[in-house]
C-alpha positions as CSV (number, residue, x, y, z in Angstrom):
1,M,-14.3,23.4,12.3
2,D,-15.0,19.9,10.3
3,G,-15.0,16.8,12.9
4,S,-12.5,15.3,10.9
5,R,-9.6,18.2,12.3
6,D,-11.0,16.6,16.1
7,R,-10.5,12.9,16.4
8,P,-7.2,12.1,18.1
9,I,-3.8,11.0,16.7
10,G,-3.2,7.2,18.8
11,V,-0.1,6.8,19.1
12,F,1.2,3.2,20.1
13,D,4.4,1.3,21.5
14,S,5.9,-2.0,22.8
15,G,5.3,-0.5,26.7
16,V,5.7,3.2,27.6
17,G,8.6,4.0,25.5
18,G,6.6,6.0,23.1
19,L,5.8,7.9,25.8
20,T,9.5,10.2,24.3
21,V,7.9,10.2,21.8
22,V,3.4,11.7,22.9
23,R,6.4,14.5,25.0
24,E,7.6,15.3,21.3
25,L,3.9,15.1,20.3
26,I,3.2,18.6,22.4
27,E,5.7,20.6,22.4
28,R,5.4,20.5,18.6
29,L,1.2,20.3,18.8
30,P,-0.3,21.0,21.5
31,G,-3.1,21.7,21.0
32,E,-4.1,17.9,19.4
33,D,-5.3,15.3,21.7
34,I,-3.6,12.3,21.3
35,V,-4.6,8.8,22.7
36,Y,-1.7,6.1,23.5
37,F,-1.8,2.1,23.7
38,G,1.3,0.2,25.6
39,D,1.4,-3.2,25.2
40,T,3.2,-3.5,28.7
41,A,1.2,-7.0,29.1
42,R,4.0,-8.3,26.3
43,V,6.9,-6.0,25.7
44,P,9.4,-6.5,24.9
45,Y,8.6,-7.0,21.0
46,G,12.8,-6.4,20.7
47,T,13.0,-9.6,21.3
48,K,10.3,-11.7,19.5
49,S,9.8,-13.2,16.0
50,A,9.0,-10.9,13.5
51,R,5.6,-13.1,12.9
52,T,5.0,-12.0,16.7
53,V,5.3,-8.4,16.0
54,M,3.5,-8.0,13.2
55,K,0.4,-10.0,15.2
56,F,1.5,-7.7,18.1
57,A,1.3,-4.5,15.8
58,R,-2.0,-5.5,13.7
59,E,-3.8,-6.0,17.3
60,D,-2.0,-3.4,18.8
61,L,-3.3,-0.9,15.9
62,G,-6.9,-2.0,15.9
63,F,-7.1,-0.7,19.3
64,L,-6.5,2.5,18.1
65,K,-8.3,2.2,15.6
66,S,-11.5,1.3,17.0
67,R,-10.6,5.3,19.1
68,D,-11.6,6.2,15.6
69,V,-7.8,7.9,15.2
70,K,-6.4,10.1,12.4
71,L,-3.6,9.0,12.7
72,I,-0.9,6.6,13.5
73,V,2.5,6.5,14.7
74,I,3.7,3.6,15.4
75,A,6.4,4.7,18.2
76,C,8.1,1.2,18.8
77,N,10.9,0.7,16.8
78,T,11.0,-2.9,16.1
79,A,7.6,-2.9,15.2
80,S,8.5,0.4,12.8
81,S,11.1,-2.0,11.2
82,V,9.0,-5.1,9.9
83,A,6.1,-4.3,10.5
84,L,5.8,-0.1,8.8
85,P,5.4,-1.1,5.6
86,R,2.7,-3.8,5.1
87,L,0.6,-1.7,7.5
88,A,0.6,0.8,6.2
89,D,-0.5,-0.4,2.3
90,E,-3.3,-1.9,4.5
91,E,-4.8,1.6,6.0
92,E,-7.1,3.9,4.4
93,I,-5.6,6.6,8.1
94,P,-2.0,8.0,8.1
95,V,0.1,4.6,9.4
96,I,4.0,6.1,10.8
97,G,6.3,4.7,11.9
98,V,9.5,6.7,14.0
99,L,12.6,4.4,11.7
100,L,12.4,6.7,7.6
101,P,11.9,10.4,9.9
102,G,14.9,8.7,12.2
103,A,16.6,7.9,9.0
104,R,16.1,11.2,7.2
105,G,17.4,13.3,10.2
106,A,20.4,11.4,10.2
107,A,20.7,11.8,6.6
108,A,20.0,15.6,7.4
109,A,22.8,15.7,10.4
110,T,26.1,14.0,9.0
111,H,29.0,15.3,7.3
112,N,31.1,13.0,7.1
113,R,28.0,10.4,5.9
114,R,29.4,8.2,9.1
115,I,26.7,7.2,10.1
116,A,26.1,5.1,13.6
117,V,22.7,3.1,14.8
118,I,22.2,2.1,18.6
119,G,19.0,0.1,18.8
120,T,17.7,-2.4,20.3
121,T,18.3,-6.5,19.1
122,A,15.7,-6.9,16.4
123,T,16.2,-3.7,15.6
124,I,19.2,-4.0,14.6
125,N,19.1,-7.7,12.8
126,S,16.3,-6.2,10.7
127,G,18.9,-4.2,9.2
128,A,15.9,-1.1,8.0
129,Y,18.3,1.5,9.1
130,E,20.9,0.4,7.4
131,K,18.0,0.0,4.4
132,A,16.3,3.6,5.2
133,L,19.4,5.1,5.1
134,S,20.6,3.5,1.6
135,D,17.4,4.5,0.2
136,I,18.2,8.4,1.0
137,S,22.0,7.8,-0.2
138,D,24.5,5.0,-1.2
139,R,27.4,7.0,0.1
140,F,26.7,6.3,3.1
141,E,29.2,4.7,6.2
142,I,26.8,2.9,8.4
143,M,27.3,0.7,11.7
144,S,24.7,-0.4,14.0
145,H,25.5,-1.9,17.2
146,P,22.0,-3.1,19.9
147,C,22.0,-1.9,23.6
148,P,19.4,-3.9,25.0
149,L,19.8,-3.1,28.5
150,F,19.8,1.4,27.7
151,V,15.7,0.2,28.5
152,S,16.0,-1.3,31.3
153,L,18.6,1.5,32.7
154,A,16.1,3.7,30.7
155,E,12.6,3.0,32.8
156,E,15.0,2.7,36.4
157,G,16.1,5.8,37.0
158,W,20.0,5.2,36.0
159,V,20.7,7.2,33.2
160,D,22.9,9.7,34.5
161,D,25.2,7.8,36.7
162,E,28.4,5.1,36.6
163,V,26.3,2.2,36.8
164,A,25.1,3.2,33.3
165,F,28.2,5.7,31.3
166,M,29.7,1.6,31.8
167,I,26.8,-0.1,30.4
168,A,27.6,2.9,27.4
169,R,30.5,2.7,27.2
170,R,31.4,-1.4,27.2
171,Y,28.6,-0.6,24.1
172,L,29.4,1.3,22.2
173,E,32.6,0.9,22.9
174,P,33.3,-0.8,19.2
175,L,31.7,2.6,17.5
176,T,34.0,4.9,18.7
177,G,36.3,4.1,16.2
178,F,34.3,4.5,13.2
179,G,34.5,7.6,13.6
180,A,30.3,8.2,13.0
181,D,29.7,12.2,13.4
182,T,26.2,11.3,13.4
183,L,24.1,8.3,15.5
184,V,20.7,7.8,15.1
185,L,19.4,6.6,18.9
186,G,17.4,3.6,17.4
187,C,15.4,3.1,19.9
188,T,11.8,5.6,21.9
189,H,13.9,4.6,25.6
190,Y,17.5,6.0,24.4
191,P,16.9,9.1,24.3
192,L,16.8,9.3,28.0
193,L,20.8,7.6,28.2
194,K,21.6,11.3,25.8
195,G,24.1,12.2,28.6
196,V,26.3,9.3,29.3
197,I,25.4,8.4,25.1
198,S,27.5,11.8,24.9
199,R,29.7,10.9,27.1
200,V,31.0,8.3,24.6
201,M,30.8,10.1,21.7
202,G,31.7,12.5,22.6
203,D,30.5,15.9,21.9
204,G,31.2,15.7,18.3
205,V,28.9,12.9,17.2
206,V,25.4,14.6,16.8
207,L,22.7,12.1,18.5
208,V,19.5,12.0,16.2
209,D,16.0,11.3,18.3
210,S,13.8,9.8,16.8
211,A,10.9,10.6,18.7
212,T,11.4,14.1,17.4
213,E,11.6,14.0,14.0
214,T,8.7,11.4,13.6
215,A,7.0,14.5,15.7
216,A,7.6,16.4,12.7
217,D,6.2,14.4,10.1
218,V,3.9,14.0,12.2
219,E,2.2,17.6,11.5
220,K,3.9,18.0,7.9
221,T,1.2,14.5,7.1
222,L,-1.4,16.3,8.7
223,A,-1.3,19.4,7.6
224,S,-1.1,18.1,3.8
225,A,-4.4,16.6,4.9
226,D,-6.3,19.4,6.5
227,L,-6.7,17.4,9.7
228,L,-4.1,19.7,11.9
229,S,-7.0,20.6,14.8
230,G,-6.5,24.2,14.7
231,R,-5.7,24.7,18.4
232,D,-3.3,26.5,20.2
233,S,-2.8,24.4,23.1
234,G,-5.6,22.8,25.5
235,G,-5.3,19.2,24.1
236,R,-5.6,16.1,26.2
237,I,-3.4,12.5,26.6
238,E,-5.4,9.3,27.2
239,V,-2.9,6.3,27.8
240,F,-4.5,3.3,28.2
241,L,-2.1,0.0,29.1
242,S,-2.2,-4.6,28.7
243,D,-1.5,-4.8,31.8
244,I,-0.6,-1.5,34.4
245,P,2.8,-2.5,35.9
246,Y,4.4,-1.9,39.3
247,R,6.1,1.8,39.2
248,F,4.2,2.9,36.3
249,R,4.1,7.0,37.7
250,E,7.1,7.4,38.0
251,I,8.2,5.8,35.1
252,G,5.8,7.2,32.6
253,E,6.2,10.4,34.6
254,R,10.0,9.7,33.2
255,F,9.4,9.0,29.6
256,L,6.5,11.5,28.9
257,G,8.2,14.7,30.8
258,R,4.5,15.8,33.0
259,P,2.4,14.3,35.0
260,S,-0.8,11.2,33.3
261,E,-4.3,12.5,32.8
262,S,-4.7,9.2,33.8
263,V,-4.3,5.5,33.4
264,E,-6.1,3.0,32.6
265,Q,-5.9,-0.8,31.7
266,V,-7.9,-2.0,29.1
267,T,-8.9,-6.3,28.7
268,G,-6.3,-6.4,25.4
269,P,-5.0,-4.3,22.0
270,G,-8.3,-5.8,20.2
271,G,-10.4,-6.5,23.5
272,E,-12.7,-3.7,26.1
273,E,-11.6,-1.7,27.7
274,S,-11.6,-2.6,32.2
275,E,-12.6,-0.7,35.3
276,E,-9.2,-0.7,36.2
277,R,-7.2,2.6,36.3
278,C,-3.9,3.7,37.9
279,R,-5.1,6.5,40.0
280,G,-3.2,9.5,41.7
281,M,-2.6,10.5,38.1
282,T,-2.7,14.7,38.4
283,A,-4.3,16.9,35.7
284,G,-2.8,15.7,32.9
285,R,-1.8,18.9,29.7
286,A,-5.4,20.2,29.6
287,A,-5.4,21.3,32.9
288,S,-1.9,22.6,33.3
289,S,1.0,25.0,32.3
290,D,3.9,23.9,33.1
291,R,4.2,21.8,30.3
């Protein structure tokens, strides 16, 4: 087998939300090794300036390149909306964001051509989803709305109680009268809140998970470049963080849908690895059959 096929897929995000993308990659490509970097020391990116997000994204990408990855997924919607076009042009290896796959998924799902988009303040203010959807067709009607507190709800695990429902109703009320039949979950944290979001929007609204669409895009890109590992199972996950936050084991498992093998802290996105590890993690994908 060509050694380049054995190289891992790299995924980065501003924090732990991108583990929902890793979760979808595991489901779709169980034989691929994955290296994940979460910039937890500098989260959130959604409140930062475009210049700062670009700087951070370049550093995150540089760290993953140091791990000899064959493709990089920008799992952060904010970084995808701000930095992806330039980074994709600058790099020789494929760089995929979560935004364009999400837009394509929404375009395919809608019947009445009315699409709602929710995300962080920075993602919504960038207008990136509107542009991506307009590039697909000028016949879409699009309404976007920021839902910043959804990030905290997901990380706290408050995803299906009355607190989550009341906040979702407050955020989504402007969208309910728009008549959209499709809603894009424009943040990697939001899939954990699908239940309350669907409860507010109604059963007739399709929720588009950009993580699912991105995993399909990764598979197509690797296949076209003849870079699929060829293994049916046994891939491993390495998780690196710029800071190991309190309760990471609980939060990370919630997003990944399973325990992580190990988590290692690095001194910076492009810096040397530290000796600090998050101990007590159970064996991961290579040794587990409970996916």
